[in-house]
C-alpha positions, -999 to +999 in steps of 0.1 A: -293+426-808-298+433-771-333+428-757-341+438-722-374+426-706-389+447-679-421+444-660-434+436-625-422+405-607-443+375-618-448+390-653-429+361-669-397+379-678-375+349-671-397+323-688-403+345-718-367+356-719-353+320-720-377+310-748-371+343-768-333+339-765-336+303-777-358+312-807-335+341-817-302+322-811-291+346-784-278+340-749-301+346-719-291+366-689-311+370-657-305+401-635-310+382-602-285+355-612-260+381-623-264+400-589-261+368-569-229+358-589-214+392-584-223+395-547-218+358-537-251+357-518-288+351-527-311+379-534-332+373-502-300+372-481-287+404-498-319+422-489-319+410-453-281+416-447-276+448-466-311+462-473-329+473-504-309+505-510-277+486-513-294+460-535-307+488-559-272+503-561-256+470-570-285+463-595-279+496-613-241+489-616-247+454-629-273+466-654-248+491-669-220+464-669-242+439-688-254+465-713-218+475-721-211+440-734-207+439-772-226+406-778-263+403-782-285+387-755-319+387-739-319+401-703-347+395-678-345+424-653-359+425-618-393+441-614-378+472-598-347+475-620-359+503-643-374+523-614-343+531-594-314+555-600-309+563-636-315+527-649-344+534-673-329+566-686-296+547-692-315+518-708-335+540-732-304+559-744-286+527-756-286+526-794-283+488-796-309+479-770-346+472-774-366+474-741-398+454-738-424+459-711-443+427-704-476+443-692-494+417-671-529+422-655-531+427-618-552+396-611-527+374-630-498+389-610-516+383-577-524+347-586-488+340-597-471+357-568-492+346-539-479+310-541-443+322-542-443+352-519-421+335-494-392+336-519-398+373-527-383+397-501-407+425-509-437+403-505-429+380-475-448+402-450-482+400-469-506+375-455-537+375-478-543+377-515-562+409-509-531+425-492-509+412-520-533+426-546-533+461-530-495+460-527-491+451-564-517+477-574-498+505-556-464+493-571-478+492-606-491+527-602-457+540-589-438+521-616-460+527-646-440+559-655-409+538-659-424+507-674-442+527-701-410+542-714-401+508-729-396+506-766-423+480-769-452+471-747-465+435-749-498+426-733-490+395-714-509+372-691-537+356-711-516+332-731-487+308-730-450+317-730-448+307-767-476+331-776-459+360-758-427+352-776-445+352-809-461+386-801-426+400-794-411+386-826-439+400-847-433+434-832-395+432-835-394+421-871 
């Protein structure tokens, strides 16, 4: 089984993905780690050196490469992964892939991301929580079309990682 977690940055894709993979006995893959390994540079440096368009192109190529692997895994994508090029279309057409949208409330995302915005290239320029909240709200509106194409939508944000994993397992099986 291949499980792909999508959702906005800060929605818990990596934390939930690691726990879900462990519970299901699958390997865990993180899109950012795969990109950094492939490119030999950190995500922030890739953004600053080559720009977002180059990053999105590489991200799409690596997504397709990962999904072509025969073994099962849990993959945590980047927040924008399904929204660029043909990524979501490609993802939904894979027979052996379950896509899961971790739908997280705006206020939860704002709280989680404000403290780590310096490590997020798309958020560095935002100075206040209000600016960040407006930025996330706009992105969620723009990305909802893609996120809502996921095979499963899991409400996430009110409970622990273990509770989210439990919700996913109950929907999968």
